[in-house]
C-alpha positions in Angstrom: 0.1 0.6 0.0 0.7 3.3 -1.0 -0.1 6.8 -0.3 -0.7 8.0 -4.1 -3.4 4.5 -3.5 -5.3 6.2 -0.9 -5.2 9.7 -2.8 -6.5 8.7 -6.4 -9.2 7.0 -3.9 -9.6 10.0 -2.0 -9.7 11.7 -5.2 -12.6 9.9 -7.0 -14.3 9.2 -3.8 -13.9 5.4 -3.9 -14.6 5.2 -0.6 -17.8 2.9 0.6 -20.3 5.6 1.4 -21.6 4.4 4.9 -18.1 5.1 6.7 -17.4 6.0 10.3 -14.4 8.0 11.8 -11.7 6.7 14.7 -13.8 8.3 17.2 -17.4 6.9 15.9 -18.8 9.6 13.6 -20.3 9.4 10.6 -18.7 11.1 7.6 -19.8 12.1 4.5 -17.7 13.8 1.3 -19.5 16.7 0.1 -16.1 17.7 -2.3 -12.4 15.8 -1.9 -10.7 19.3 -2.1 -8.3 19.7 -4.8 -4.8 17.6 -5.0 -2.0 19.8 -4.7 1.2 19.2 -6.5 3.5 21.2 -3.4 4.6 21.1 -0.2 2.2 21.2 2.0 -1.4 19.2 2.9 -2.8 16.5 0.3 -5.6 18.4 -0.4 -6.9 21.6 -0.3 -10.8 23.3 0.5 -12.4 19.7 1.0 -15.5 19.7 2.6 -16.6 16.8 4.9 -19.4 15.7 7.1 -18.7 15.2 10.2 -21.6 14.0 12.2 -24.1 17.3 12.2 -21.0 19.7 11.4 -19.8 20.7 7.9 -16.2 21.1 7.9 -13.5 22.8 5.7 -10.0 22.8 5.1 -7.8 20.5 3.9 -7.1 16.7 4.3 -4.0 14.9 4.9 -3.3 11.0 3.7 -0.9 9.1 5.3 -0.7 5.0 5.2 0.2 4.9 8.7 -1.0 7.7 11.1 2.5 7.9 12.8 3.6 9.8 9.6 2.3 12.4 10.4 4.6 12.8 13.5 7.3 11.1 11.5 6.9 13.7 8.4 6.9 16.7 11.4 3.9 18.0 10.4 3.2 18.0 14.2 5.2 21.2 13.9 4.9 22.6 10.8 2.2 25.1 10.5 0.6 24.6 7.2 -1.6 21.3 8.4 -2.6 23.4 10.8 -6.0 23.1 9.2 -6.5 19.3 9.0 -9.9 18.8 9.3 -9.3 14.5 8.6 -6.5 12.5 8.1 -6.4 10.0 6.0 -4.6 7.1 6.9 -4.6 2.7 6.0 -3.6 2.2 9.6 -4.5 4.4 12.7 -1.6 2.8 14.7 -0.8 6.5 17.0 -3.4 8.4 17.9 -3.2 12.7 15.8 -3.1 16.2 17.6 -3.1 19.3 16.3 0.0 21.9 18.2 -2.7 23.2 20.4 -3.2 19.1 21.1 -6.9 18.8 19.8 -7.3 15.5 18.0 -7.4 15.3 14.1 -10.4 13.3 12.7 -9.1 9.9 11.3 -10.5 8.3 8.6 -9.4 4.5 8.2 -10.1 2.6 4.9 -8.9 -0.2 5.0 -11.6 -2.3 4.0 -13.6 0.7 3.8 -13.0 0.5 -0.4 -13.2 -1.9 -3.8 -10.2 -4.8 -3.6 -11.0 -5.0 -7.6 -9.0 -1.4 -7.8 -6.6 -3.0 -5.7 -5.7 -5.5 -7.7 -6.3 -3.6 -11.2 -3.6 -1.6 -9.7 -1.3 -4.2 -8.7 -1.8 -5.1 -12.2 -0.3 -2.2 -13.7 2.0 -1.9 -11.3 3.8 -5.1 -12.1 2.9 -4.7 -16.0 6.6 -4.3 -18.3 4.9 -4.4 -21.3 5.5 -0.8 -23.2 3.1 0.7 -21.7 1.1 -0.7 -18.2 -2.2 -0.4 -19.4 -2.2 -1.9 -22.7 -3.6 -5.5 -21.9 -6.4 -3.8 -20.1 -6.6 -0.9 -23.4 -9.7 -1.1 -25.8 -9.3 0.2 -29.0 -12.5 1.1 -29.4 -12.7 3.4 -26.9 -11.3 7.0 -26.6 -10.4 6.5 -22.7 -11.2 11.1 -23.1 -7.7 11.6 -25.0 -9.7 14.0 -26.9 -10.6 16.1 -25.1 -7.7 15.6 -22.6 -5.0 15.9 -25.1 -4.4 19.6 -25.2 -4.2 20.1 -21.0 -1.3 17.2 -22.1 0.3 18.9 -24.6 0.0 22.5 -23.0 1.7 20.9 -20.2 4.9 19.3 -22.3 5.5 22.6 -23.6 4.8 24.0 -19.5 7.9 21.1 -18.2 10.9 22.1 -21.5 9.6 25.2 -20.2 12.5 24.8 -17.2 15.4 24.3 -19.2 14.9 27.4 -21.5 14.4 29.1 -18.3 17.6 28.0 -17.4 19.1 28.9 -21.1 18.1 32.3 -21.1 19.5 32.7 -17.6 22.7 31.4 -19.0 22.1 34.0 -21.6 22.5 36.7 -19.3 18.6 37.4 -20.2 19.3 37.8 -23.3 15.7 36.7 -25.4 18.2 36.6 -28.9 21.1 34.8 -27.9 18.8 32.4 -26.4 16.4 32.1 -29.6 19.5 31.2 -31.1 20.6 29.4 -29.1 18.0 27.4 -29.0 17.5 26.8 -32.5 20.9 25.5 -33.3 20.1 23.0 -30.9 16.9 21.7 -33.0 19.2 21.9 -36.2 20.8 18.6 -34.9 17.4 17.0 -33.6 17.7 13.8 -31.4 21.7 13.1 -32.3 23.7 15.9 -32.6 21.1 18.2 -30.7 24.2 19.0 -28.1 26.8 19.4 -30.9 24.3 22.2 -32.0 23.6 23.6 -28.5 27.5 23.6 -27.8 28.3 25.1 -31.6 26.2 28.0 -30.4 27.2 28.9 -27.5 31.1 29.2 -28.7 29.8 31.6 -31.8 27.3 34.2 -30.0 24.6 35.9 -32.4 26.3 39.1 -31.9 29.9 38.1 -34.0 26.5 36.4 -36.6 25.0 39.1 -36.6 27.5 40.4 -38.7 27.8 37.6 -41.6 23.5 36.9 -42.5 25.7 39.1 -45.6 27.1 36.9 -47.2 26.8 33.0 -46.9 30.5 31.8 -47.4 31.4 33.5 -44.2 28.8 32.2 -42.2 29.7 28.6 -43.2 33.8 29.6 -42.1 32.3 30.5 -39.0 30.4 27.3 -38.0 31.9 25.0 -39.6 35.0 26.2 -38.0 33.9 26.1 -34.7 32.5 22.9 -35.2 36.2 21.5 -35.5 35.8 20.5 -39.0 38.4 22.3 -40.5 41.4 21.4 -38.8 42.6 19.1 -41.7 44.5 19.4 -45.2 41.2 19.4 -47.3 41.7 18.0 -51.2 39.2 20.3 -52.8 38.9 24.4 -52.7 36.1 24.5 -50.7 37.5 24.0 -48.1 40.5 25.1 -48.1 38.7 28.3 -49.0 36.6 27.9 -46.3 39.6 27.0 -43.9 41.4 29.5 -44.7 39.0 33.0 -44.0 37.9 30.4 -41.1 41.7 30.8 -39.5 40.9 35.0 -40.5 37.9 34.9 -38.3 38.7 32.9 -35.1 41.7 35.1 -35.0 39.8 38.0 -35.3 37.3 37.3 -32.4 39.9 35.3 -30.3 37.3 32.4 -30.9 37.9 28.5 -29.4 35.9 25.1 -31.8 34.3 22.7 -29.8 36.0 18.9 -30.7 35.2 17.7 -33.6 34.4 14.1 -32.0 31.3 15.5 -30.2 29.7 15.2 -33.8 27.9 12.1 -34.2 27.5 10.5 -38.5 26.4 6.4 -37.2 24.0 5.5 -38.1 22.6 8.6 -39.5 21.1 8.6 -42.7 23.7 11.1 -45.3 20.6 13.8 -45.6 21.3 13.9 -41.9 24.5 14.8 -40.9 25.5 17.4 -38.6 27.7 18.6 -41.8 24.3 19.4 -44.3 22.6 20.0 -41.0 25.2 22.5 -40.5 25.3 24.2 -44.3 21.4 24.3 -43.7 21.7 26.7 -40.3 24.5 29.1 -42.5 21.5 29.9 -44.8 18.8 29.6 -42.1 20.8 32.4 -40.2 21.8 34.6 -43.7 17.9 34.5 -44.9 16.8 35.3 -41.5 19.5 38.0 -40.9 20.0 35.8 -37.5 17.0 38.5 -36.1 14.4 35.5 -34.5 11.1 37.2 -33.0 10.6 39.0 -36.4 9.9 35.4 -38.0 6.3 35.8 -36.2 5.2 39.9 -35.9 1.8 39.9 -37.4 2.5 36.8 -38.2 1.5 32.7 -38.0 3.9 29.6 -36.8 2.7 28.0 -40.1 4.3 31.5 -42.0 8.1 30.0 -40.1 7.4 26.2 -42.1 8.5 28.3 -45.9 11.5 30.1 -43.6 12.7 26.8 -42.4 12.8 25.5 -46.2 16.5 26.0 -46.7 18.6 24.9 -48.3 22.4 24.0 -48.5 25.0 25.4 -50.5 26.0 24.1 -53.9 29.2 22.5 -52.4 26.6 19.9 -50.7 24.7 19.1 -53.5 27.1 17.0 -53.8 29.1 16.2 -50.5 28.0 14.8 -47.4 30.6 15.1 -46.1 34.2 17.0 -47.2 36.8 15.8 -50.0 34.0 12.6 -50.9 32.3 13.7 -53.7 27.9 11.8 -54.1 25.5 11.9 -56.1 24.5 14.7 -56.9 21.4 16.0 -55.2 19.9 18.9 -53.3 19.8 19.2 -49.6 16.4 20.7 -49.0 15.2 20.8 -44.8 12.3 18.4 -46.0 9.2 18.9 -44.6 8.8 16.4 -42.3 12.1 18.1 -40.6 10.9 21.8 -40.7 7.7 20.5 -38.8 10.0 19.0 -35.6 12.0 22.2 -36.0 8.9 24.2 -35.0 7.2 21.4 -33.1 10.5 21.0 -30.8 11.5 23.7 -31.4 10.1 27.2 -32.4 6.6 26.2 -30.8 8.8 26.0 -27.2 10.7 28.7 -27.1 7.1 31.0 -28.1 4.8 29.7 -25.7 7.7 30.2 -23.1 7.7 34.1 -24.3 3.8 34.4 -24.0 4.6 33.2 -20.9 7.3 35.3 -19.7 5.9 38.5 -21.6 2.1 38.3 -20.4 1.2 37.5 -24.5 -1.4 35.2 -24.1 -2.0 35.5 -27.7 1.9 33.6 -28.7 0.1 30.9 -26.5 -2.7 30.5 -28.0 -0.6 30.8 -31.4 1.5 27.3 -30.7 -1.6 25.4 -28.9 -3.2 26.1 -32.3 -0.5 25.0 -34.8 -0.1 22.2 -32.8 -4.3 21.0 -33.2 -3.3 22.6 -37.1 -0.4 20.4 -38.0 0.0 16.5 -39.2 0.9 14.6 -36.0 4.8 13.4 -36.1 4.7 9.8 -37.5 7.5 7.6 -35.0 7.6 4.2 -33.8 6.6 5.0 -30.2 3.8 7.1 -32.1 2.5 4.2 -34.2 2.4 1.6 -31.7 -0.6 4.7 -29.7 -1.5 4.1 -33.2 -2.5 0.6 -33.0 -4.1 0.8 -29.4 -7.0 3.3 -30.5 -5.5 6.3 -30.0 -5.7 9.5 -32.4 -3.1 10.6 -34.3 -4.4 13.2 -36.1 -2.2 16.9 -35.7 0.7 17.1 -33.3 -0.9 18.4 -30.7 -2.4 14.4 -29.9 0.7 13.5 -30.9 2.5 15.9 -28.7 -0.2 15.1 -26.1 1.1 10.8 -25.8 4.7 11.4 -26.6 4.3 13.1 -22.6 2.3 10.5 -21.9 4.4 7.5 -22.5 7.7 9.2 -21.1 6.3 11.4 -18.2 3.1 9.2 -17.3 4.0 5.4 -18.5 6.4 5.1 -17.9 7.0 6.4 -14.3 3.3 4.6 -14.3 1.9 7.3 -13.3 -1.2 5.1 -13.3 -3.2 7.4 -10.5 -2.4 10.9 -12.2 -3.2 9.4 -15.9 -7.3 10.2 -16.9 -6.6 6.9 -18.7 -5.5 4.7 -15.6 -7.7 6.6 -13.5 -10.6 5.1 -16.4 -9.2 1.5 -16.6 -9.4 1.4 -13.5 -12.6 2.2 -12.2 -14.1 0.6 -15.0 -12.0 -1.7 -15.8 -14.3 -5.7 -14.9 
């Protein structure tokens, strides 16, 4: 038994109606209260009736009554307004600081045993999601109503990293956006190398060379550590010569070339191609990122992100190794991912910080109007019967898997709660 399960029983009122407190008084739950996700009592603003008296206040839940003292609540003023102590085992009387007894409800054997059995099955399941065997593909489990809230939770979850990035950039929004977008150009495999690359090359330097793609590539490839060798082709030799001049001019220090990953990547996703595309993007936008969205929408940013690598890369994927000729243009799928994982979270954070709810709404509208991602996790959700029609739904499902299913937070999941309550 654990507190999370007891809290679930209380929140959803899976407690027998005919119950009495330890003092023998009849108890009626008028409202279980609001679940507290921070420190303090487990539920705020609850309303209960004990005997003929109606009480309003906080609810604290423990497995054992003695946990009240073990957790130090007897010395914490935050618990002074606790009107009921809900426990699985009453092993010790509990009192307020003024020595008044706290009403206690023991819920052992006062809830349907089948709910706990189903909960145990979820906790012991080691499949890709705990509820895989209990899902019915013909039911939606209310996911359509819940997915926007989960998508917002995912966006808010990403803001902690962006907030730290902004702090590291001394509250320079453009510098932070630049680093964040650069990280997105690395997608999953090379995200950190791209972030370190941007960190090594401040946006104030980048902006001085937005009119010249060659110089921009010299800066980026040089800072990526990829120009420190002898080349056969004239193009990388020219980049290396230009970078040597720029490196001395700005006292630059490149990152280690060893951090870049090529293994198991399709050639079109090689970091060399992405760096050239990043150079094109910086020149196209003049490295002024917020201007992309002034009076427009995220859909408008899609065209801006359809960047083609410079001509050298038409016949190369790496330096000095010629390949079949093909333009290296950022594909629609990559453009969508850049916006979903790069631009959208940053704009959502900016809207929150600046008190601009229209920006937050713009992000949510984009997710709802854009087709969902396609990957192995999304495909598994689709086979389980969940909608994957737009990016809001797929982002919600990815978040559900990472922060609910993988952590077995079934009691916090509306799908898990519904399965526990309704599964026969």
